[in-house]
DOZARO-49861 format. One record per residue: chain; x, y, z of N, C-alpha, C in turn. Coordinates in steps of 0.2 Angstrom, whole numbers, plus 5000, padded with zeros to 4 digits. Atoms other than C-alpha are relative to their C-alpha. Layout:
<recs>
- kette, n_xx, n_yy, n_zz, ca_xx, ca_yy, ca_zz, c_xx, c_yy, c_zz
- A, X, Y, Z, X, Y, Z, X, Y, Z;
...
</recs>
This chain:
<recs>
- kette, n_xx, n_yy, n_zz, ca_xx, ca_yy, ca_zz, c_xx, c_yy, c_zz
- A, 4994, 5003, 4996, 4929, 4864, 4687, 5004, 5005, 5003;
- A, 4996, 4995, 4998, 4939, 4879, 4688, 4997, 5003, 5007;
- A, 5003, 4997, 4995, 4927, 4887, 4700, 5000, 4996, 5006;
- A, 5000, 5005, 4994, 4926, 4871, 4711, 5007, 5000, 5003;
- A, 4993, 5000, 4997, 4945, 4871, 4712, 5001, 5006, 5004;
- A, 4999, 4994, 4997, 4945, 4889, 4717, 4997, 5000, 5007;
- A, 5004, 5001, 4993, 4932, 4885, 4731, 5004, 4996, 5005;
- A, 4996, 5004, 4996, 4942, 4871, 4737, 5006, 5003, 5003;
- A, 4994, 4997, 4998, 4958, 4881, 4738, 4998, 5005, 5006;
- A, 5002, 4995, 4996, 4949, 4895, 4747, 4998, 4997, 5007;
- A, 5002, 5003, 4994, 4942, 4883, 4760, 5006, 4997, 5004;
- A, 4994, 5003, 4997, 4959, 4875, 4763, 5004, 5006, 5003;
- A, 4997, 4994, 4998, 4966, 4893, 4765, 4997, 5002, 5007;
- A, 5003, 4998, 4995, 4953, 4898, 4777, 5001, 4995, 5006;
- A, 4999, 5005, 4994, 4955, 4882, 4788, 5007, 5001, 5003;
- A, 4993, 4999, 4997, 4974, 4885, 4789, 5000, 5007, 5004;
- A, 5000, 4994, 4997, 4971, 4903, 4794, 4997, 5000, 5007;
- A, 5003, 5001, 4993, 4959, 4898, 4808, 5004, 4996, 5004;
- A, 4995, 5004, 4996, 4971, 4885, 4814, 5006, 5004, 5003;
- A, 4995, 4996, 4998, 4985, 4897, 4815, 4998, 5005, 5005;
- A, 5003, 4995, 4995, 4974, 4910, 4824, 4999, 4997, 5006;
- A, 5001, 5004, 4993, 4969, 4897, 4837, 5006, 4998, 5003;
- A, 4993, 5002, 4997, 4987, 4891, 4839, 5003, 5006, 5003;
- A, 4997, 4994, 4997, 4992, 4909, 4842, 4997, 5002, 5006;
- A, 5004, 4999, 4994, 4978, 4912, 4854, 5002, 4995, 5006;
- A, 4999, 5005, 4995, 4982, 4896, 4863, 5007, 5001, 5003;
- A, 4993, 4998, 4997, 5001, 4901, 4864, 4999, 5006, 5005;
- A, 5000, 4994, 4996, 4996, 4918, 4871, 4997, 4998, 5007;
- A, 5004, 5002, 4994, 4984, 4909, 4884, 5005, 4996, 5004;
- A, 4996, 5004, 4997, 4998, 4897, 4888, 5006, 5003, 5003;
- A, 4994, 4997, 4996, 5011, 4910, 4894, 5003, 5006, 4996;
- A, 4998, 4995, 5003, 5014, 4923, 4881, 5000, 5007, 5004;
- A, 5000, 4995, 4995, 5019, 4938, 4892, 5000, 5007, 4997;
- A, 4999, 4994, 5004, 5020, 4951, 4878, 4995, 5006, 5002;
- A, 5005, 4995, 4999, 5004, 4960, 4883, 4998, 4999, 5007;
- A, 5001, 5000, 4993, 5005, 4957, 4902, 4999, 5007, 5003;
- A, 5005, 5005, 4998, 4993, 4959, 4911, 4994, 5001, 4995;
- A, 5006, 5000, 5004, 4978, 4954, 4901, 4994, 4997, 5004;
- A, 5005, 5003, 4996, 4968, 4947, 4915, 5001, 5002, 5008;
- A, 4999, 4998, 4993, 4966, 4950, 4934, 5006, 4996, 5003;
- A, 4995, 5003, 4997, 4981, 4947, 4945, 4998, 4999, 5007;
- A, 5001, 5002, 4993, 4979, 4938, 4962, 5006, 5001, 5004;
- A, 4995, 4998, 4995, 4989, 4945, 4976, 4999, 4996, 5006;
- A, 5001, 5004, 4993, 4992, 4933, 4991, 5003, 5004, 5005;
- A, 4998, 4997, 4993, 4993, 4942, 5008, 5000, 4994, 5005;
- A, 5000, 5006, 4996, 4999, 4928, 5019, 4998, 5001, 5007;
- A, 5003, 4999, 4993, 4991, 4935, 5035, 4993, 5002, 4999;
- A, 5007, 4998, 5000, 4973, 4939, 5040, 4999, 5008, 4998;
- A, 5002, 4993, 5002, 4964, 4955, 5035, 5000, 5004, 5006;
- A, 5000, 4995, 4994, 4965, 4971, 5046, 5007, 5002, 5002;
- A, 4993, 4997, 4998, 4984, 4972, 5049, 5003, 5004, 4996;
- A, 4996, 4995, 5004, 4997, 4983, 5042, 5001, 4997, 4993;
- A, 4998, 5003, 5007, 5002, 4970, 5028, 4994, 5001, 4996;
- A, 5006, 5000, 5004, 4984, 4969, 5022, 4998, 5007, 4998;
- A, 5002, 4993, 5002, 4980, 4988, 5023, 5005, 5003, 4995;
- A, 4995, 4997, 5005, 4997, 4993, 5014, 4999, 4997, 4993;
- A, 5001, 5003, 5006, 4994, 4980, 5001, 4994, 5003, 4996;
- A, 5006, 4997, 5004, 4976, 4986, 4997, 5001, 5007, 4998;
- A, 4998, 4993, 5002, 4982, 5004, 4997, 5004, 5000, 4993;
- A, 4995, 5000, 5005, 4996, 5000, 4985, 4996, 4997, 4994;
- A, 5003, 5003, 5006, 4985, 4989, 4974, 4995, 5004, 4997;
- A, 5005, 4995, 5003, 4972, 5003, 4971, 5004, 5004, 4995;
- A, 4996, 4996, 5005, 4986, 5013, 4963, 5003, 4996, 4994;
- A, 4997, 5005, 5005, 4994, 4998, 4954, 4995, 4998, 4995;
- A, 5005, 5002, 5005, 4978, 4994, 4945, 4999, 5005, 4995;
- A, 5000, 4994, 5005, 4978, 5011, 4937, 5006, 5000, 4995;
- A, 4994, 5000, 5004, 4996, 5009, 4931, 5000, 4994, 4996;
- A, 5000, 5006, 5004, 4994, 4991, 4925, 4994, 4999, 4995;
- A, 5006, 5000, 5005, 4977, 4993, 4917, 4996, 4994, 5001;
- A, 5004, 5005, 4999, 4970, 4978, 4925, 4999, 4999, 5007;
- A, 5002, 5000, 4993, 4962, 4973, 4941, 5004, 4995, 5004;
- A, 4996, 5003, 4995, 4971, 4966, 4957, 4995, 4997, 5005;
- A, 5004, 5003, 4995, 4962, 4953, 4968, 5004, 4998, 5006;
- A, 4996, 5001, 4994, 4968, 4952, 4986, 4997, 4993, 5003;
- A, 5002, 5006, 4996, 4968, 4934, 4994, 5004, 5000, 5006;
- A, 4997, 5001, 4994, 4971, 4933, 5012, 5001, 4993, 5002;
- A, 4999, 5007, 4999, 4979, 4916, 5015, 5004, 4999, 5006;
- A, 4996, 5000, 4994, 4985, 4915, 5033, 5001, 4993, 5002;
- A, 4998, 5006, 4997, 4993, 4901, 5043, 5007, 4999, 5000;
- A, 4993, 5002, 5000, 5009, 4894, 5049, 5005, 5006, 5000;
- A, 4995, 4994, 5000, 5017, 4912, 5052, 5001, 5003, 4993;
- A, 4999, 4998, 5007, 5014, 4916, 5033, 5002, 4995, 4995;
- A, 4997, 5005, 5005, 5021, 4900, 5026, 4994, 4997, 4996;
- A, 5005, 5003, 5004, 5004, 4894, 5020, 4999, 5004, 4994;
- A, 5001, 4995, 5005, 5001, 4909, 5009, 5006, 5000, 4995;
- A, 4994, 5000, 5004, 5019, 4909, 5003, 5001, 4994, 4996;
- A, 5000, 5006, 5004, 5019, 4891, 4998, 4995, 5000, 4994;
- A, 5005, 4999, 5005, 5003, 4895, 4988, 5002, 5003, 4994;
- A, 4997, 4997, 5006, 5012, 4907, 4977, 5005, 4996, 4997;
- A, 4995, 5004, 5003, 5026, 4895, 4974, 4997, 4994, 4997;
- A, 5003, 5005, 5003, 5014, 4882, 4969, 4996, 5001, 4994;
- A, 5003, 4998, 5005, 5006, 4892, 4956, 5004, 5001, 4993;
- A, 4997, 4999, 5007, 5010, 4894, 4937, 5004, 5006, 5000;
- A, 4996, 4994, 5000, 5024, 4906, 4935, 4999, 5005, 4994;
- A, 5002, 4995, 5006, 5015, 4918, 4923, 4999, 5007, 5002;
- A, 5001, 4994, 4998, 5014, 4933, 4933, 4994, 5002, 5003;
- A, 5007, 4998, 4998, 4996, 4932, 4938, 4999, 4997, 5007;
- A, 5000, 5001, 4993, 5000, 4926, 4956, 5006, 5004, 5003;
- A, 4995, 4996, 4997, 5010, 4938, 4967, 4999, 4999, 5007;
- A, 5000, 5000, 4993, 5015, 4939, 4985, 5002, 5007, 5002;
- A, 4999, 4994, 4997, 5014, 4954, 4995, 5001, 4999, 5008;
- A, 4998, 5002, 4993, 5023, 4953, 5012, 5006, 5005, 5002;
- A, 4995, 4996, 4997, 5037, 4960, 5023, 5005, 4995, 5003;
- A, 4994, 5004, 4998, 5052, 4954, 5033, 4999, 4994, 5004;
- A, 5001, 5006, 4996, 5043, 4941, 5043, 5001, 4993, 4996;
- A, 4998, 5006, 5004, 5046, 4929, 5028, 5007, 4998, 5001;
- A, 4993, 5001, 4999, 5064, 4930, 5032, 5001, 4997, 5007;
- A, 5000, 5003, 4994, 5061, 4926, 5050, 4998, 4993, 5001;
- A, 5003, 5007, 5000, 5052, 4910, 5047, 5006, 4995, 4998;
- A, 4994, 5004, 5002, 5068, 4903, 5039, 5005, 5000, 5006;
- A, 4995, 5000, 4994, 5079, 4909, 5053, 4998, 4996, 5006;
- A, 5003, 5004, 4994, 5068, 4901, 5066, 4999, 4992, 4998;
- A, 5001, 5007, 5002, 5068, 4885, 5056, 4993, 4998, 4999;
- A, 5007, 5001, 5001, 5049, 4886, 5052, 4999, 4999, 4993;
- A, 5001, 5001, 5008, 5051, 4886, 5033, 5007, 4999, 4997;
- A, 4994, 5001, 5003, 5064, 4880, 5021, 5001, 5005, 4994;
- A, 4999, 4995, 5006, 5062, 4894, 5008, 5004, 5006, 5003;
- A, 4996, 4994, 4998, 5073, 4910, 5008, 4998, 5005, 4995;
- A, 5001, 4994, 5004, 5073, 4927, 5000, 5002, 4998, 4993;
- A, 4997, 5001, 5006, 5083, 4919, 4986, 4995, 4996, 4995;
- A, 5004, 5004, 5003, 5068, 4908, 4981, 4994, 5004, 4996;
- A, 5005, 4996, 5003, 5058, 4922, 4973, 5003, 5005, 4995;
- A, 4998, 4994, 5004, 5059, 4936, 4960, 4996, 5006, 5003;
- A, 5003, 4994, 4997, 5055, 4953, 4966, 4998, 5006, 4995;
- A, 5002, 4994, 5003, 5045, 4967, 4958, 5003, 5006, 5003;
- A, 4997, 4995, 4997, 5052, 4978, 4971, 4996, 5002, 5007;
- A, 5003, 4998, 4994, 5048, 4987, 4987, 4997, 5007, 4999;
- A, 5004, 4994, 5001, 5035, 5001, 4988, 4999, 5004, 5006;
- A, 5001, 4997, 4994, 5033, 5005, 5006, 5006, 4998, 5005;
- A, 4995, 5001, 4995, 5046, 5007, 5020, 4997, 5002, 5007;
- A, 5003, 4998, 4993, 5040, 5007, 5039, 5006, 5000, 5005;
- A, 4995, 4998, 4995, 5052, 5015, 5051, 4997, 5002, 5006;
- A, 5004, 4997, 4994, 5039, 5018, 5064, 5000, 4994, 5006;
- A, 5000, 5005, 4995, 5043, 5002, 5074, 5002, 5003, 5007;
- A, 4999, 4996, 4993, 5042, 5006, 5093, 4998, 4995, 5005;
- A, 5002, 5003, 4994, 5040, 4999, 5110, 4994, 5004, 5004;
- A, 5005, 4996, 4997, 5023, 5004, 5118, 4999, 4998, 5007;
- A, 5003, 5001, 4993, 5017, 5005, 5136, 4994, 5003, 5001;
- A, 5007, 4997, 4999, 5000, 5009, 5143, 5001, 5006, 5004;
- A, 5000, 4993, 4996, 4996, 5026, 5151, 5002, 4999, 5007;
- A, 4999, 5002, 4993, 4997, 5017, 5168, 5007, 4998, 5002;
- A, 4993, 5003, 4999, 5015, 5011, 5166, 5004, 5005, 5004;
- A, 4996, 4996, 4996, 5028, 5017, 5178, 5006, 5002, 4996;
- A, 4995, 4997, 5004, 5041, 5019, 5164, 4998, 5003, 4994;
- A, 5002, 4996, 5006, 5039, 5032, 5151, 5005, 5001, 4995;
- A, 4994, 5000, 5005, 5056, 5031, 5142, 5004, 4994, 5001;
- A, 4995, 5006, 5000, 5070, 5019, 5138, 5004, 4999, 5006;
- A, 4995, 5000, 4994, 5081, 5024, 5153, 4996, 4997, 5006;
- A, 5004, 5003, 4994, 5067, 5020, 5166, 4998, 4993, 4999;
- A, 5001, 5007, 5001, 5063, 5004, 5157, 5006, 4996, 5001;
- A, 4994, 5004, 4999, 5081, 4998, 5157, 5001, 5000, 5008;
- A, 4999, 5000, 4993, 5083, 5003, 5175, 4996, 4995, 5004;
- A, 5004, 5004, 4997, 5068, 4994, 5181, 5001, 4993, 4998;
- A, 4999, 5007, 5003, 5071, 4978, 5170, 5007, 4997, 5003;
- A, 4994, 5003, 4997, 5089, 4977, 5177, 4999, 4998, 5008;
- A, 5001, 5001, 4993, 5083, 4978, 5195, 4995, 4994, 5001;
- A, 5005, 5005, 5000, 5069, 4966, 5191, 5000, 4995, 4994;
- A, 5000, 5005, 5006, 5075, 4952, 5179, 4994, 4996, 4999;
- A, 5005, 5004, 5002, 5062, 4943, 5170, 4993, 5002, 5002;
- A, 5007, 4998, 4998, 5047, 4953, 5177, 4997, 5004, 4995;
- A, 5003, 4996, 5005, 5044, 4965, 5163, 4997, 4995, 4994;
- A, 5003, 5004, 5005, 5032, 4956, 5151, 4999, 5003, 4994;
- A, 4999, 4997, 5007, 5035, 4959, 5133, 4996, 4996, 4995;
- A, 5004, 5004, 5004, 5022, 4953, 5120, 5003, 4999, 4993;
- A, 4998, 5001, 5007, 5026, 4945, 5103, 4996, 4994, 4998;
- A, 5003, 5006, 5002, 5021, 4930, 5093, 5005, 4996, 4996;
- A, 4995, 5005, 5003, 5029, 4915, 5086, 5001, 5002, 4993;
- A, 4998, 4998, 5007, 5039, 4919, 5070, 5000, 5007, 4998;
- A, 5000, 4993, 5001, 5037, 4938, 5072, 5006, 5003, 5000;
- A, 4994, 4996, 5000, 5050, 4950, 5068, 5001, 5004, 5007;
- A, 5000, 4996, 4993, 5045, 4959, 5085, 5004, 4996, 5005;
- A, 4996, 5004, 4996, 5053, 4944, 5093, 5008, 5001, 5000;
- A, 4993, 4998, 5001, 5070, 4948, 5086, 5002, 5007, 5002;
- A, 4999, 4994, 4997, 5068, 4966, 5091, 5001, 5000, 5007;
- A, 4999, 5001, 4993, 5066, 4960, 5109, 5006, 4997, 5002;
- A, 4993, 5003, 4999, 5081, 4949, 5108, 5005, 5005, 4999;
- A, 4995, 4995, 5001, 5091, 4963, 5101, 5001, 5005, 5005;
- A, 5000, 4995, 4995, 5086, 4975, 5114, 5003, 4997, 5006;
- A, 4997, 5003, 4995, 5091, 4963, 5127, 5007, 4999, 5000;
- A, 4993, 5000, 5002, 5108, 4960, 5119, 5003, 5007, 5001;
- A, 4997, 4993, 5000, 5111, 4979, 5118, 5000, 5003, 5007;
- A, 5000, 4997, 4994, 5106, 4983, 5135, 5001, 4996, 5006;
- A, 4999, 5004, 4994, 5109, 4968, 5146, 4994, 4998, 5004;
- A, 5006, 5002, 4996, 5091, 4966, 5152, 4998, 4993, 4999;
- A, 5003, 5006, 5001, 5081, 4951, 5154, 4992, 5000, 5000;
- A, 5008, 5000, 5000, 5062, 4951, 5149, 4997, 4994, 5001;
- A, 5005, 5006, 5000, 5048, 4939, 5151, 4997, 5001, 4994;
- A, 5003, 5000, 5007, 5044, 4936, 5133, 4994, 4996, 4999;
- A, 5006, 5003, 5000, 5026, 4932, 5131, 4997, 4999, 4993;
- A, 5003, 5001, 5007, 5018, 4924, 5115, 4992, 5002, 5001;
- A, 5006, 4997, 4999, 5002, 4935, 5115, 4995, 5000, 4994;
- A, 5005, 5000, 5006, 4995, 4932, 5097, 5002, 5006, 4996;
- A, 4999, 4995, 5005, 4993, 4944, 5083, 4999, 5007, 5003;
- A, 5000, 4993, 4998, 4992, 4963, 5083, 4994, 5002, 5004;
- A, 5005, 4998, 4996, 4975, 4965, 5090, 5000, 4997, 5007;
- A, 5000, 5004, 4994, 4977, 4952, 5103, 5006, 5003, 5005;
- A, 4995, 4997, 4996, 4993, 4961, 5109, 4998, 5006, 5003;
- A, 5003, 4993, 4998, 4985, 4978, 5110, 4995, 4999, 5005;
- A, 5005, 5002, 4995, 4971, 4970, 5120, 5003, 4998, 5007;
- A, 4996, 5002, 4994, 4984, 4962, 5132, 5003, 5006, 5003;
- A, 4996, 4994, 4997, 4993, 4979, 5134, 4994, 5004, 5004;
- A, 5005, 4996, 4997, 4977, 4989, 5138, 4997, 4996, 5006;
- A, 5003, 5004, 4995, 4971, 4975, 5149, 5005, 4999, 5006;
- A, 4995, 5001, 4995, 4987, 4975, 5159, 5003, 4994, 5001;
- A, 4997, 5007, 5000, 4992, 4957, 5155, 5007, 5000, 4998;
- A, 4993, 4999, 5002, 5008, 4963, 5147, 5002, 5007, 5001;
- A, 4997, 4993, 4999, 5020, 4978, 5150, 5002, 5004, 4994;
- A, 4998, 4997, 5006, 5026, 4981, 5133, 4998, 4997, 4994;
- A, 5002, 5003, 5006, 5020, 4978, 5115, 5005, 5004, 4995;
- A, 4996, 4997, 5005, 5033, 4981, 5101, 4995, 4999, 4993;
- A, 5004, 5000, 5006, 5023, 4986, 5085, 5002, 5006, 4996;
- A, 4999, 4994, 5004, 5022, 4999, 5072, 4996, 5006, 5002;
- A, 5003, 4994, 4997, 5018, 5017, 5078, 4994, 5002, 4996;
- A, 5006, 4998, 5004, 5006, 5020, 5063, 4994, 4996, 5001;
- A, 5006, 5005, 4999, 4995, 5005, 5068, 4996, 5002, 5006;
- A, 5004, 4999, 4994, 4991, 5012, 5085, 5000, 5008, 5002;
- A, 5000, 4993, 4999, 4992, 5031, 5082, 4994, 5003, 5004;
- A, 5006, 4998, 4997, 4974, 5033, 5088, 5001, 4999, 5008;
- A, 4999, 5002, 4993, 4978, 5025, 5105, 5006, 5005, 5003;
- A, 4995, 4996, 4998, 4994, 5036, 5106, 4997, 5007, 5001;
- A, 5003, 4993, 5000, 4984, 5052, 5102, 4995, 5001, 5006;
- A, 5005, 4999, 4995, 4971, 5048, 5115, 5004, 4999, 5007;
- A, 4996, 5000, 4994, 4985, 5045, 5128, 4999, 4993, 5003;
- A, 5001, 5006, 4997, 4980, 5027, 5131, 5007, 4996, 5000;
- A, 4994, 5003, 5001, 4997, 5021, 5125, 5006, 5005, 4999;
- A, 4995, 4995, 5000, 5014, 5029, 5126, 5006, 4996, 4996;
- A, 4995, 5003, 5004, 5028, 5025, 5113, 5007, 5002, 5004;
- A, 4994, 4998, 4997, 5045, 5024, 5122, 5006, 5002, 4995;
- A, 4995, 4998, 5005, 5054, 5028, 5106, 4999, 4996, 4993;
- A, 5001, 5003, 5007, 5055, 5023, 5087, 5007, 4997, 4999;
- A, 4994, 5004, 5001, 5068, 5010, 5082, 5002, 5002, 4993;
- A, 4998, 4997, 5006, 5075, 5021, 5068, 5006, 5004, 5000;
- A, 4994, 4995, 5000, 5090, 5031, 5062, 4998, 5007, 5002;
- A, 5002, 4993, 4999, 5080, 5047, 5063, 4993, 5000, 5002;
- A, 5007, 4999, 4998, 5064, 5054, 5071, 4995, 5000, 4994;
- A, 5005, 5000, 5006, 5048, 5052, 5060, 4997, 5007, 4999;
- A, 5003, 4994, 5002, 5041, 5067, 5051, 4993, 5001, 5003;
- A, 5007, 5000, 4997, 5024, 5062, 5057, 4999, 5000, 5008;
- A, 5000, 5000, 4993, 5029, 5060, 5075, 5007, 5003, 5003;
- A, 4994, 4997, 4999, 5043, 5072, 5078, 5002, 5000, 5008;
- A, 4999, 5000, 4993, 5041, 5072, 5097, 5002, 4993, 5003;
- A, 4998, 5007, 4997, 5045, 5053, 5099, 5007, 4999, 4998;
- A, 4993, 5001, 5001, 5064, 5051, 5101, 5001, 4993, 4997;
- A, 4998, 5006, 5002, 5073, 5037, 5093, 5004, 4996, 5006;
- A, 4996, 5004, 4995, 5081, 5022, 5103, 5007, 5002, 5000;
- A, 4993, 4998, 5000, 5098, 5028, 5097, 5001, 5006, 5004;
- A, 5000, 4994, 4996, 5095, 5045, 5105, 5001, 4998, 5007;
- A, 5000, 5002, 4993, 5092, 5036, 5121, 5005, 4995, 5002;
- A, 4994, 5004, 4998, 5108, 5026, 5120, 4999, 4992, 4998;
- A, 5001, 5007, 5002, 5101, 5009, 5112, 5001, 5000, 4992;
- A, 4998, 5000, 5007, 5110, 5007, 5095, 4996, 4995, 4996;
- A, 5005, 5005, 5004, 5095, 4999, 5085, 4997, 5004, 4995;
- A, 5004, 4997, 5005, 5087, 5003, 5069, 4997, 4995, 4996;
- A, 5003, 5006, 5004, 5074, 4992, 5060, 4996, 5003, 4994;
- A, 5004, 4998, 5005, 5067, 4994, 5043, 4995, 4994, 4998;
- A, 5005, 5005, 5002, 5051, 4985, 5039, 4998, 5001, 4993;
- A, 5001, 4999, 5008, 5049, 4983, 5020, 4995, 4996, 4998;
- A, 5005, 5003, 5003, 5034, 4979, 5011, 5001, 4999, 4992;
- A, 4998, 5002, 5006, 5038, 4970, 4995, 4995, 4996, 4996;
- A, 5004, 5004, 5004, 5030, 4962, 4980, 5004, 4995, 4996;
- A, 4996, 5005, 5003, 5037, 4945, 4974, 4996, 4995, 4996;
- A, 5003, 5005, 5005, 5034, 4931, 4961, 5004, 4994, 5000;
- A, 4996, 5007, 5001, 5038, 4913, 4958, 5006, 5001, 4996;
- A, 4994, 4999, 5003, 5056, 4912, 4953, 5001, 4999, 4992;
- A, 5000, 5001, 5008, 5052, 4906, 4935, 4996, 5005, 4996;
- A, 5004, 4995, 5003, 5042, 4921, 4931, 5004, 5004, 4995;
- A, 4995, 4997, 5005, 5048, 4929, 4915, 5002, 5007, 5002;
- A, 4997, 4994, 4998, 5059, 4944, 4917, 4996, 5006, 4998;
- A, 5004, 4994, 5003, 5048, 4955, 4906, 4994, 5001, 5004;
- A, 5006, 4999, 4996, 5033, 4952, 4917, 5002, 5004, 5007;
- A, 4998, 4997, 4995, 5043, 4957, 4932, 5002, 5008, 4999;
- A, 4999, 4993, 5002, 5049, 4973, 4923, 4994, 5004, 4999;
- A, 5007, 4996, 5001, 5031, 4978, 4919, 4997, 5002, 5007;
- A, 5002, 4999, 4993, 5026, 4976, 4937, 5004, 5005, 5004;
- A, 4996, 4996, 4996, 5041, 4984, 4944, 5000, 5007, 4997;
- A, 5001, 4993, 5003, 5039, 4999, 4932, 4994, 5003, 5003;
- A, 5006, 4997, 4998, 5021, 5001, 4938, 5001, 5002, 5008;
- A, 4998, 4999, 4992, 5027, 5000, 4957, 5004, 5006, 5001;
- A, 4996, 4994, 4999, 5040, 5013, 4954, 4995, 5007, 4999;
- A, 5005, 4994, 5001, 5026, 5025, 4947, 4996, 5001, 5005;
- A, 5004, 5000, 4995, 5015, 5021, 4961, 5004, 5004, 5006;
- A, 4996, 4997, 4994, 5029, 5026, 4974, 5001, 5007, 4999;
- A, 4999, 4992, 5002, 5031, 5043, 4965, 4993, 5004, 5000;
- A, 5007, 4997, 5001, 5012, 5046, 4965, 4999, 5004, 5006;
- A, 5001, 4996, 4994, 5008, 5061, 4976, 4994, 4998, 5005;
- A, 5006, 5003, 4996, 4991, 5054, 4981, 5002, 4994, 5004;
- A, 4998, 5006, 4997, 4999, 5038, 4986, 5004, 5002, 5006;
- A, 4996, 4998, 4995, 5012, 5046, 4996, 4997, 5004, 5006;
- A, 5004, 4997, 4995, 5000, 5057, 5005, 4996, 4995, 5004;
- A, 5004, 5005, 4997, 4989, 5042, 5009, 5004, 4996, 5005;
- A, 4997, 5005, 4995, 5002, 5031, 5017, 5004, 5004, 5006;
- A, 4997, 4996, 4994, 5010, 5046, 5027, 4995, 5001, 5006;
- A, 5005, 5000, 4994, 4994, 5046, 5037, 5001, 4994, 5005;
- A, 4999, 5006, 4996, 5000, 5029, 5044, 5008, 5000, 5002;
- A, 4993, 4999, 4998, 5018, 5036, 5047, 5004, 4995, 4996;
- A, 4996, 5004, 5005, 5025, 5026, 5032, 5003, 5005, 4995;
- A, 4996, 4997, 5005, 5037, 5031, 5019, 5000, 4997, 4993;
- A, 5000, 5003, 5007, 5035, 5029, 5000, 5008, 5000, 4998;
- A, 4993, 5001, 5002, 5052, 5021, 4995, 5000, 4995, 4995;
- A, 4999, 5005, 5005, 5055, 5012, 4979, 5006, 4997, 5000;
- A, 4994, 5004, 5001, 5068, 4998, 4978, 4999, 4996, 4994;
- A, 5001, 5004, 5006, 5071, 4990, 4961, 5001, 4992, 5002;
- A, 5000, 5007, 4999, 5071, 4971, 4959, 5007, 4998, 5004;
- A, 4993, 5001, 4998, 5090, 4970, 4962, 5001, 5003, 5007;
- A, 4999, 4997, 4993, 5090, 4982, 4977, 4996, 4997, 5005;
- A, 5004, 5003, 4995, 5076, 4973, 4985, 5003, 4994, 5002;
- A, 4997, 5006, 4998, 5085, 4957, 4985, 5006, 5001, 5004;
- A, 4994, 4998, 4996, 5101, 4965, 4992, 4997, 5003, 5007;
- A, 5003, 4997, 4994, 5090, 4974, 5005, 4998, 4994, 5005;
- A, 5002, 5006, 4997, 5082, 4957, 5010, 5006, 4996, 5003;
- A, 4994, 5004, 4998, 5099, 4948, 5011, 5003, 5004, 5006;
- A, 4997, 4996, 4995, 5106, 4962, 5022, 4996, 4999, 5007;
- A, 5004, 5001, 4994, 5091, 4961, 5034, 5000, 4993, 5003;
- A, 5000, 5007, 4998, 5092, 4942, 5034, 5007, 4999, 5004;
- A, 4993, 5001, 4997, 5111, 4943, 5039, 5000, 5003, 5007;
- A, 5001, 4997, 4993, 5107, 4955, 5053, 4996, 4996, 5005;
- A, 5005, 5004, 4996, 5092, 4945, 5060, 5003, 4993, 5002;
- A, 4997, 5006, 4998, 5102, 4929, 5059, 5005, 5001, 5006;
- A, 4995, 4998, 4995, 5116, 4937, 5069, 4997, 5001, 5007;
- A, 5004, 4999, 4993, 5103, 4942, 5083, 4998, 4994, 5002;
- A, 5003, 5007, 4998, 5095, 4925, 5083, 5005, 4996, 5003;
- A, 4994, 5004, 4998, 5112, 4916, 5084, 5003, 5002, 5007;
- A, 4997, 4997, 4994, 5117, 4927, 5099, 4996, 5000, 5006;
- A, 5005, 5000, 4994, 5102, 4924, 5110, 5002, 4996, 5005;
</recs>
């Protein structure tokens, strides 16, 4: 009888232990972030493959995987100027396993009235890459080779200089600001994405393409394209012969920031883990060397600094848009 009672008690104890174990496992499965990450992280890039957003995300992700100790899966979800992919992130469970990798264009969508979300609708792990190589490009056949000659021609021929952009693009705001600063009037053409704009310039269908210098450095090195200047505070280390717009009398400077964002309900401890990893990546010498090839700067911004930076950019861009 005594042995039978002992057997029953052991059985009950075992059942309780299994139940507790399963409950703990289920709790961890349902959102315990103490060992984050413990499975692959999906990173949504809200534009197509091949552009600078996709390329910079994949480069950074390669180094982030080593710091986080888990894999990162890139999903290109394009559409509606980035809104489709952004809304996909906001629709997912806020557990840190779906992230957004994007840049200033998210802010432009709201300013243009194309989206109802703002920078305040996310939590940020930070910024890892700063692009200060924004430029106006002309073809080798262009009659203007610098900002002064462009302004002189545009003032004598209002509406004749065709400048390429795309709906919802931050390049559109650059064009608007240039017009406001110089008093010229361009013919602004919606020419599509980066590759379409480059094709249009080389084919002589547009006169100017605003883009990042690092994206077209091969065309610049071959002489097929000529940068009229960089829209930055200082000349780029990787392109010291290209003057800034400011040097040429146009007071403009643009920072294109590549950030990592999460659903606003994501636990702070998850954001901290990802942010710490991003900071280590930004300090990695191999990472720095790799992105410098594309004329980019490794610059880490904390979660709080990222929000402040995006809010400042939004304020500036809204002023430009309202003054058009």
